[in-house]
C-alpha positions as MATLAB code, in Angstrom:
seq = 'MSLQIIKAGVLDTVQDLGRFGSQHLGINPTGAMDRYSAQLANALLGNGPGAPVIELHFPSTQFLFKKEAVIALCGADFQATINGSELPMDHPVIVGRNALLTFKKLRRGARCYIAMLNELLVEKWLGSYSTNLKTHSGGNRGRAFAASDELFFQELSMLAPILEGKDFMVLPWKANETVGASNEVQFIIGSEWYELTKEAQETFQSHWFQVTNDADRMGFRLAGQKLEVKEDEPLVSSAVSFGTVQLLPNGQLIVLMADHQTTGGYPRIAHVISAHLCILAQKKPADVLQFRMTDLSTAEEKMVQQQKYLEDIQNACKFRMQSLFSRN';
ca = [
     141.002  -54.128 -177.326;
     140.846  -57.658 -176.012;
     142.321  -60.796 -174.576;
     141.613  -63.708 -176.882;
     141.243  -67.161 -175.376;
     143.500  -69.429 -177.444;
     142.981  -72.516 -175.310;
     140.530  -72.808 -172.412;
     141.592  -74.054 -168.982;
     139.832  -76.362 -166.543;
     137.406  -73.907 -164.918;
     138.781  -70.393 -165.394;
     136.426  -67.489 -164.759;
     136.120  -63.782 -163.993;
     135.690  -63.105 -160.271;
     135.789  -60.290 -157.748;
     135.195  -60.209 -153.975;
     131.679  -61.602 -154.271;
     128.024  -60.726 -154.640;
     126.361  -59.873 -151.355;
     122.887  -58.813 -150.268;
     120.908  -61.444 -152.173;
     121.447  -64.530 -150.020;
     117.852  -64.282 -148.770;
     116.830  -64.943 -152.373;
     118.996  -68.052 -152.522;
     121.713  -66.346 -154.613;
     125.116  -67.388 -153.320;
     127.931  -64.796 -153.048;
     130.456  -66.587 -155.338;
     133.625  -64.474 -155.788;
     137.318  -65.374 -155.794;
     138.273  -68.479 -153.856;
     141.482  -66.819 -152.613;
     140.294  -63.271 -152.001;
     143.607  -62.248 -150.483;
     145.595  -63.116 -153.623;
     142.946  -61.479 -155.823;
     143.178  -58.283 -153.785;
     146.977  -58.414 -153.740;
     147.109  -58.646 -157.539;
     144.861  -55.585 -157.787;
     146.829  -53.729 -155.119;
     150.100  -54.179 -157.052;
     148.502  -52.174 -159.875;
     146.960  -49.560 -157.587;
     143.466  -50.891 -158.353;
     140.664  -50.957 -155.836;
     140.171  -54.301 -154.055;
     136.872  -55.038 -155.825;
     138.147  -54.756 -159.398;
     137.463  -57.911 -161.456;
     140.230  -60.473 -161.797;
     140.733  -63.697 -163.737;
     140.830  -66.840 -161.596;
     142.893  -69.684 -163.066;
     143.294  -73.373 -162.290;
     145.848  -75.734 -163.787;
     145.957  -76.615 -166.683;
     145.226  -72.951 -167.357;
     143.804  -70.837 -170.138;
     146.153  -69.438 -172.785;
     145.643  -65.731 -173.574;
     146.641  -63.650 -176.595;
     146.922  -59.916 -175.873;
     145.514  -57.972 -178.825;
     146.838  -54.739 -177.294;
     149.349  -53.666 -174.640;
     148.244  -54.180 -171.035;
     149.540  -54.071 -167.463;
     148.938  -57.182 -165.389;
     149.931  -58.749 -162.067;
     149.931  -62.448 -161.173;
     149.389  -63.575 -157.585;
     148.401  -66.727 -155.752;
     149.416  -70.118 -157.164;
     152.567  -70.368 -159.265;
     151.832  -72.038 -162.606;
     155.110  -70.949 -164.267;
     153.642  -68.169 -166.376;
     155.423  -67.283 -169.619;
     155.092  -64.594 -172.281;
     156.177  -65.897 -175.695;
     158.202  -68.564 -173.891;
     159.963  -66.258 -171.397;
     159.038  -66.703 -167.743;
     157.140  -64.024 -165.833;
     157.718  -63.373 -162.118;
     154.915  -63.657 -159.590;
     153.787  -60.738 -157.410;
     155.139  -58.058 -159.774;
     153.299  -55.661 -162.087;
     154.228  -56.449 -165.704;
     153.615  -54.475 -168.906;
     152.686  -56.940 -171.658;
     153.123  -56.166 -175.335;
     150.707  -56.431 -178.217;
     150.316  -59.941 -179.693;
     152.007  -61.476 -176.649;
     150.940  -65.013 -175.751;
     150.501  -65.743 -172.047;
     150.780  -69.454 -171.190;
     151.230  -71.495 -168.014;
     153.703  -74.381 -168.188;
     153.865  -76.123 -164.821;
     152.083  -76.329 -161.487;
     154.730  -75.385 -158.952;
     152.606  -74.576 -155.911;
     149.056  -73.746 -154.934;
     145.759  -74.297 -156.681;
     144.512  -70.913 -157.936;
     146.305  -68.083 -159.723;
     144.890  -64.589 -160.219;
     145.456  -62.111 -163.041;
     144.606  -58.489 -162.326;
     144.701  -55.851 -165.062;
     145.349  -52.120 -164.874;
     143.334  -51.857 -168.095;
     139.733  -52.040 -166.919;
     138.119  -55.353 -167.849;
     134.825  -54.736 -169.646;
     132.847  -57.677 -168.291;
     129.263  -58.264 -167.194;
     128.123  -56.893 -163.838;
     125.139  -58.548 -162.163;
     123.614  -57.540 -158.825;
     126.572  -55.322 -158.049;
     129.322  -57.855 -158.784;
     131.462  -59.010 -161.708;
     131.786  -62.505 -160.225;
     130.739  -65.410 -162.414;
     127.703  -67.220 -161.029;
     127.810  -70.551 -162.822;
     124.368  -71.654 -161.636;
     122.474  -68.598 -162.893;
     124.805  -68.038 -165.893;
     125.307  -64.424 -164.847;
     128.232  -62.054 -164.356;
     131.779  -62.076 -165.675;
     132.240  -63.714 -169.058;
     128.554  -64.339 -169.920;
     128.103  -66.254 -166.699;
     130.389  -69.128 -167.640;
     133.958  -70.365 -167.715;
     136.203  -69.396 -170.619;
     135.928  -71.267 -173.907;
     138.271  -71.270 -176.893;
     137.853  -68.174 -179.116;
     136.192  -66.123 -176.344;
     137.360  -62.524 -176.102;
     137.612  -60.437 -172.940;
     137.542  -56.752 -173.803;
     139.475  -54.140 -171.848;
     140.198  -50.427 -171.979;
     143.194  -49.310 -174.013;
     146.094  -47.483 -172.338;
     147.874  -45.607 -175.113;
     151.000  -44.768 -173.074;
     152.174  -48.385 -172.810;
     153.651  -48.917 -176.294;
     156.334  -46.176 -175.938;
     157.394  -47.597 -172.547;
     157.810  -51.114 -173.952;
     159.918  -49.995 -176.941;
     159.063  -53.158 -178.861;
     159.735  -55.641 -176.029;
     157.374  -58.558 -175.397;
     157.028  -57.493 -171.769;
     158.601  -55.367 -169.073;
     158.673  -56.235 -165.362;
     158.129  -53.146 -163.229;
     160.542  -52.861 -160.287;
     158.171  -53.116 -157.316;
     156.667  -56.259 -155.846;
     154.783  -57.637 -152.876;
     156.898  -59.051 -150.056;
     154.153  -61.310 -148.755;
     152.220  -63.999 -150.564;
     150.071  -66.855 -149.341;
     152.355  -69.333 -147.632;
     152.332  -73.103 -147.856;
     151.063  -73.520 -144.296;
     148.911  -76.558 -143.560;
     147.446  -75.022 -140.415;
     144.189  -73.078 -140.471;
     142.652  -71.414 -137.464;
     138.957  -71.600 -136.638;
     136.383  -70.270 -134.238;
     133.750  -72.608 -132.883;
     130.453  -72.992 -134.714;
     126.896  -73.062 -133.436;
     126.885  -76.855 -133.112;
     130.415  -77.264 -131.723;
     129.113  -78.473 -128.382;
     126.994  -81.115 -130.111;
     130.271  -82.985 -130.712;
     131.463  -85.461 -128.127;
     134.501  -84.404 -126.109;
     136.583  -86.972 -127.978;
     135.417  -85.586 -131.341;
     136.335  -82.038 -130.307;
     139.839  -83.202 -129.400;
     140.183  -85.241 -132.590;
     139.165  -82.274 -134.744;
     142.000  -80.209 -133.278;
     144.725  -82.858 -133.050;
     144.414  -84.925 -136.245;
     145.232  -84.206 -139.891;
     142.494  -84.061 -142.524;
     143.086  -84.610 -146.232;
     141.359  -82.800 -149.083;
     139.607  -85.431 -151.213;
     138.979  -85.456 -154.954;
     135.463  -84.228 -154.164;
     136.658  -80.630 -153.857;
     135.436  -77.714 -155.964;
     134.296  -74.109 -155.688;
     131.258  -75.188 -153.626;
     133.124  -77.086 -150.943;
     136.063  -79.288 -149.960;
     135.202  -82.719 -148.586;
     137.845  -83.863 -146.120;
     138.928  -87.378 -145.190;
     140.031  -88.125 -141.657;
     139.034  -89.558 -138.316;
     135.292  -90.043 -137.947;
     133.709  -87.494 -135.599;
     130.738  -88.320 -133.399;
     127.918  -86.191 -132.023;
     126.336  -86.684 -128.605;
     122.831  -87.156 -130.020;
     121.896  -87.695 -133.646;
     119.051  -85.192 -133.996;
     117.849  -83.455 -137.177;
     118.636  -79.745 -137.481;
     116.693  -76.887 -138.990;
     118.419  -75.594 -142.129;
     120.414  -72.498 -141.130;
     122.631  -69.865 -142.723;
     126.157  -70.865 -143.728;
     129.126  -68.904 -145.068;
     132.470  -69.255 -146.816;
     134.636  -71.258 -144.413;
     131.833  -72.988 -142.500;
     132.905  -76.512 -141.489;
     129.982  -78.938 -141.510;
     129.793  -82.446 -140.113;
     128.290  -84.908 -142.593;
     126.109  -87.866 -141.539;
     129.042  -90.270 -142.115;
     131.189  -88.429 -139.552;
     133.395  -86.762 -142.179;
     133.748  -83.035 -142.836;
     133.053  -80.565 -145.611;
     134.373  -76.994 -145.664;
     132.162  -74.642 -147.644;
     133.935  -72.508 -150.247;
     133.128  -69.480 -152.426;
     130.190  -71.004 -154.335;
     128.575  -72.447 -151.204;
     124.815  -72.697 -150.822;
     123.116  -70.055 -148.672;
     121.739  -72.471 -146.042;
     122.537  -75.962 -144.831;
     121.130  -78.594 -142.510;
     124.341  -80.253 -141.285;
     125.934  -79.308 -137.936;
     128.168  -76.237 -138.246;
     130.951  -77.246 -135.922;
     133.481  -74.542 -136.871;
     134.265  -71.571 -139.106;
     137.693  -71.019 -140.675;
     138.763  -67.471 -139.842;
     138.591  -64.998 -142.731;
     142.339  -64.319 -142.732;
     143.046  -68.035 -143.307;
     140.565  -68.658 -146.122;
     143.407  -67.881 -148.531;
     145.428  -70.786 -147.114;
     142.455  -73.090 -147.506;
     141.687  -71.878 -151.051;
     145.183  -72.803 -152.260;
     144.763  -76.454 -151.261;
     144.125  -79.167 -153.832;
     143.166  -82.856 -153.593;
     145.609  -84.900 -151.458;
     146.801  -81.819 -149.541;
     146.407  -81.988 -145.765;
     145.074  -79.581 -143.137;
     145.170  -79.216 -139.401;
     142.673  -77.074 -137.506;
     143.694  -74.825 -134.600;
     141.160  -73.080 -132.372;
     141.340  -69.332 -131.829;
     139.006  -66.648 -130.503;
     137.006  -63.954 -132.248;
     139.230  -61.056 -131.179;
     142.347  -62.789 -132.546;
     140.526  -63.603 -135.799;
     139.489  -59.962 -136.171;
     143.019  -58.726 -135.453;
     144.508  -60.996 -138.112;
     141.961  -59.782 -140.663;
     142.648  -56.120 -139.823;
     146.402  -56.671 -140.226;
     145.895  -58.411 -143.553;
     143.675  -55.632 -144.888;
     146.072  -52.952 -143.630;
     148.905  -54.581 -145.575;
     146.797  -54.679 -148.742;
     145.813  -51.020 -148.345;
     149.466  -49.995 -147.879;
     150.466  -51.922 -151.024;
     147.615  -50.395 -153.021;
     148.423  -46.821 -151.989;
     152.145  -47.189 -152.670;
     151.655  -48.912 -156.036;
     149.013  -46.436 -157.187;
     151.494  -43.614 -156.570;
     154.296  -45.458 -158.381;
     152.074  -46.298 -161.325;
     150.993  -42.671 -161.682;
     154.612  -41.525 -161.464;
     155.687  -43.986 -164.155;
     153.052  -42.843 -166.633;
     153.506  -39.151 -165.901;
     157.143  -39.428 -167.037;
     156.169  -40.953 -170.391;
];
């Protein structure tokens, strides 16, 4: 059974939480840009957090379901519809055979995630289903979706009797929390923070920065006040990660994203905390950001709280999903 790509989107791919353990070989982790929304979509179905998801941008891919499936949409709201009828966000939904899933309008955010209860049968490479566009590996043959592609998934035979001929059915539970529209992201200082002048440190924390058109899965270039360093000295290329904020030679900033390189030679002045990467990932060109300093213990606490919420949702939804199918 499969999802057929009727019309391909801008850069829509299969992702999971990333590919780790091979950075020393120069293989970047990739993975979902908004890992929180990807995990939330899986949690609403009772899936494990590392199950593969579909990452969408707008304009988005159109999908034809060749067989019944259970899905959840989280992250950006692109006004999803099944055969013209709107689907709610942050709910599990049973979708009927020959249903057409389309996305009509960008309402908020930048990236939407589709999780499926039916296991997606996609390529796994080095322990991850994430699409690595540079090596053409993982996910859907290592590339973005193209028209007439098919994504195969496992059949769940109990779905047709539940639907009773409907195009779709919204299941009654949902997530109460989604990624907000906050423009504030917290950071901890980077290795080269103290290379900035005092004025630059204050500017970084007090001024707004705008996401430029030069923003993709590798990194977001930001436009704002020029930042100065005390001494302009070359640096040895060092390890970087998702959320590392680097200072470019022109005094502007770049924030590294999911497809970032494994090392970099620009000053690492800050790191966006893990719990706020989801806020950053939902920004698009012309959106603005403000950076707020925090400490490591606070960053860890926020991440623990976020993961605890996801685990609670997953456990509750797994039980409800099993109860639903056991009655049918």
